[in-house]
N, C-alpha and C positions, 0 to 999 in steps of 0.2 A: 139569811140561814138560821142566825137563833130562833127564828119562831118557829121553823120544826122541830127547836128541840123543846118547847116550851109545850104542856098541856094543851094552855089556854092561849092559842094561835090568834084571836080576831084582837086580845090585847095588846101586845108587846110593840106594835104601831106607833099606839100614842105615846104611851108613855116612853120611849124610845128616841120620841124628838125631841121632848122638853130640855133632855138633860146638855143634848148639843145647843139647844138655842141659850137653855143657861149658862155654859161653859162660853158660848162665845160672848154674851153678853159681859159672861163677869173678866174675860178675858183682855173686853173693850174698855170696861172699866180702872181694869188692872194697870193698861197699859196709860191711861189718860190720867192713873193719878201720879205714874213715876216720870213723866212727861211734864206735869206740875211743877213736882221738883228739879229737877234737869231742866227746865227752862228757866226757873227760877235762880237757879245759882251759880246759871252759865252766864259768861262775860261775850260769849263767840256762839259758833253754829253748835249744837248737839249731836253723837250719831244715833243715827237711825239704832242703830245697831246693838250698842249701849243701851239704849232704852228698853228693845227687844228683852234683850238679856237679862236686866233688872224686871222684867217683868217676869219673869222665868215662860218666855213662851221663845217659839221660832221667829224669823225676820220675816219670815211666807204670812206667820197670822200679821202683825202688825200691816204688813201690806194690805192682809187682805180687809180690812178696817179701814184703811186708811193708805190710799195708793201713796200720795203725795207728804211730801212734810207740809206742804201747804193745809193739807186736811187734816194732818195734826194738830199741828199748831192752833187751827178754827177751831176742831175740836174740844183743845185745852179752854182757848178763851172765852169758848159757849159757855162750857158748863163753869169758869169759876164766873163768867158774866151774872148768870143766873142765880147764883148764890150770892154774890152783892147784889142785885136787883129784888131778891126773896127778905133781906136785912131791912127792907127798907120800912114798913107795916109795923117790925119791933120797934125801932127809933120814936117810930110816930105814934107810937104806945108810952114809951115813956119822955118823950122831950113835947116842947112847945114846935111846932111845924120849922120856925126857922131855925133851929140848934139843930132838929133831926137833919134838915138839910145841908148841913154846916158837916153833921159828922156822916152823913151818908158821901158824900164827895168826899170827904176825908179818906174813906172804908175803900170808893174807887181809886183813888188816887194810888194807894198803897198798894191795890190791882195793879194798876196799869206802870206801875214801878218795877214790878216785881216779872215784867216783861221782856226785859232788855236782851233775852238770852232769844227772843224770839221775833224781834221787834223789826228785823228787815223782812220775815218771812209774814207776818202781820200789814204790811205797809203792803207788799206786794198783792196782796190780799184784798185788800182796801183797792188799792190799786185798779184792780181787774173787775171791782164791784160784786165780789162775793162776800165780803166780809161786809161790808160800810153797813147796809140797810137794815138789815135784821139787829145787829147792833147799837144803831142809831134808833130807831122803831123802841128797843128796849130799852135801852136810856129814858127817849121822849116820854115813855110811858111810867118809869118811878118817876120822874121828875114831874112829873103834869098830876101824878097821885099827892106827892107831897106838896104841890100849890093849892092844888085845891083844896087840903087840909088851912095850908095857911093862911089861904084866902077867903075860909071861914070862920078861921078863928080870931082873925083880924095882928097877925105875926105876917105874913107876907101878900105882897099886893095882886091883886086880882088883875089886872090887865096883862098881864105877861105870857109869853108866849113859851109854853115849854120848850119849842125847837129852839128860839132862841138860846135859850139858857143850855141845852144840849150843844149848840154853836160854841158858844162861849167855853165849855166844859171841853169840849174835845183840843180846842188850841192853847188853854193852859197843858193838858198830858202831853199834846207834844214835847210842850216844852219840860214836862215831866221825864218824859222817854229821852231824850237827848241830856238828860243827867245833869237838868237845873237844881241847886243843894235846896235840902228840904225847908230853910227860910222861905226861898220866894214862892217854891209849891205854897205855901202857907199863908201868905200875903195876898197871895191870885185868887187861891179859895176864898180868903175873907173879901175878898172884893166882888168877885160869883155874888155869894152870898147879902152882902153889904146893896148890891143891885139890884135886887129883889125883895127885900125886908122894909115891910112898910117900919116907916119913922112914927116915934109915937107923937097922937094930935096929926098924923098924916093926914087925907082924904086918902082911899082907898083905892079910887080912881077906876068905880064902878060905874062913870060915861056921868053922873050930875051935875 
């Protein structure tokens, strides 16, 4: 319709599509941002209608982007996990690898602790296999990068499987989600780092 009212008929189709995609992307990002804050603050279930209202969109728009509560929870988790994973190179640039590892898993622990508002939803996603694989792969890849730097600089052992460290961390994070006090969380995270740290004067376990 609008194309007939414009003198340049061929051009509107291209520009017209872009704002729609931009608006959709903006709405999705807004919904994730509002949901992040809501899930972090809540101790129990969060109203999807409330999230849509705070994001300034209708509930239909929310469901178009996230057909289920699990879809929204996974999007929030994936968005924050990506940001946490992306912080590892910066930590490695500022600290020795063992200190960077402790700082990074501490940041990840803080991230996990804010998920109590959606913990049941995330557990359901993990149980169904929808969330576990990509999250575990991202964790293991980040840990592998830190271990590789530590092995090269003589601060971390060379014989450690990143997936083993990931398994240890997931066990610790299950405790965190269940409400462990901060002191216990810190002790557990220290133990994880101590398990992979190369003690001064110790062989690096290179197979010699």
